[in-house]
PAMI-970163 format. One record per residue (C-alpha): x negated, y, z; residue number from 1. Coordinates in steps of 0.5 Angstrom, whole numbers, plus 500, padded with zeros to 3 digits. Layout:
% PAMI-970163
{rec {X Y Z} NUM} ...
//
This chain:
% PAMI-970163
{rec {266 719 385} 1} {rec {273 719 382} 2} {rec {273 712 382} 3} {rec {271 712 389} 4} {rec {276 717 391} 5} {rec {281 712 387} 6} {rec {279 706 391} 7} {rec {280 709 397} 8} {rec {287 712 396} 9} {rec {289 705 393} 10} {rec {286 702 400} 11} {rec {290 707 404} 12} {rec {296 706 400} 13} {rec {296 698 401} 14} {rec {295 699 409} 15} {rec {301 704 409} 16} {rec {305 699 406} 17} {rec {303 693 410} 18} {rec {304 697 416} 19} {rec {311 699 414} 20} {rec {312 691 412} 21} {rec {310 689 419} 22} {rec {314 694 423} 23} {rec {320 692 418} 24} {rec {319 685 420} 25} {rec {319 686 428} 26} {rec {326 690 428} 27} {rec {332 685 429} 28} {rec {339 687 426} 29} {rec {344 688 431} 30} {rec {348 682 427} 31} {rec {342 677 429} 32} {rec {342 680 436} 33} {rec {350 679 437} 34} {rec {349 672 434} 35} {rec {344 670 439} 36} {rec {347 673 445} 37} {rec {354 670 444} 38} {rec {350 663 443} 39} {rec {346 664 449} 40} {rec {352 666 453} 41} {rec {357 660 450} 42} {rec {351 655 452} 43} {rec {350 656 459} 44} {rec {353 653 464} 45} {rec {353 658 469} 46} {rec {357 663 464} 47} {rec {360 658 460} 48} {rec {367 659 463} 49} {rec {367 667 462} 50} {rec {371 671 457} 51} {rec {366 676 454} 52} {rec {366 681 449} 53} {rec {359 683 446} 54} {rec {358 689 442} 55} {rec {351 691 440} 56} {rec {349 698 437} 57} {rec {341 699 436} 58} {rec {339 694 440} 59} {rec {343 696 446} 60} {rec {348 690 448} 61} {rec {354 691 452} 62} {rec {358 685 455} 63} {rec {365 686 458} 64} {rec {369 680 461} 65} {rec {370 676 467} 66} {rec {366 671 470} 67} {rec {368 666 476} 68} {rec {362 668 481} 69} {rec {356 673 481} 70} {rec {351 668 479} 71} {rec {355 668 472} 72} {rec {354 676 472} 73} {rec {347 676 473} 74} {rec {345 670 469} 75} {rec {349 673 463} 76} {rec {345 679 464} 77} {rec {338 675 464} 78} {rec {340 671 458} 79} {rec {342 677 454} 80} {rec {335 681 456} 81} {rec {331 675 453} 82} {rec {334 675 446} 83} {rec {328 678 441} 84} {rec {330 685 439} 85} {rec {335 687 445} 86} {rec {332 694 448} 87} {rec {338 695 454} 88} {rec {343 691 457} 89} {rec {350 694 459} 90} {rec {354 690 464} 91} {rec {361 691 464} 92} {rec {363 684 467} 93} {rec {368 683 473} 94} {rec {368 678 478} 95} {rec {375 674 478} 96} {rec {379 675 484} 97} {rec {381 668 487} 98} {rec {389 668 488} 99} 
//
């Protein structure tokens, strides 16, 4: 009986450890999210000319800056939302006024 209880405890503790490891793998660090968002913005032709300040805190991405057209603003939001680990995107992007 004691051996059976020990076996059950061992199996349960292994399951808990495995579940914790899986959860840890799925969380993406803010630094990784930052790098991926910056890379996507820099490589996209619709937003490439924009100047952006990107901040990430607990998966919430804030993008500040200026773009030439509304299309660039919308594209920046879509690109950021596609990055794994992004929970929310806060846009503070303005459209450049033509002079």
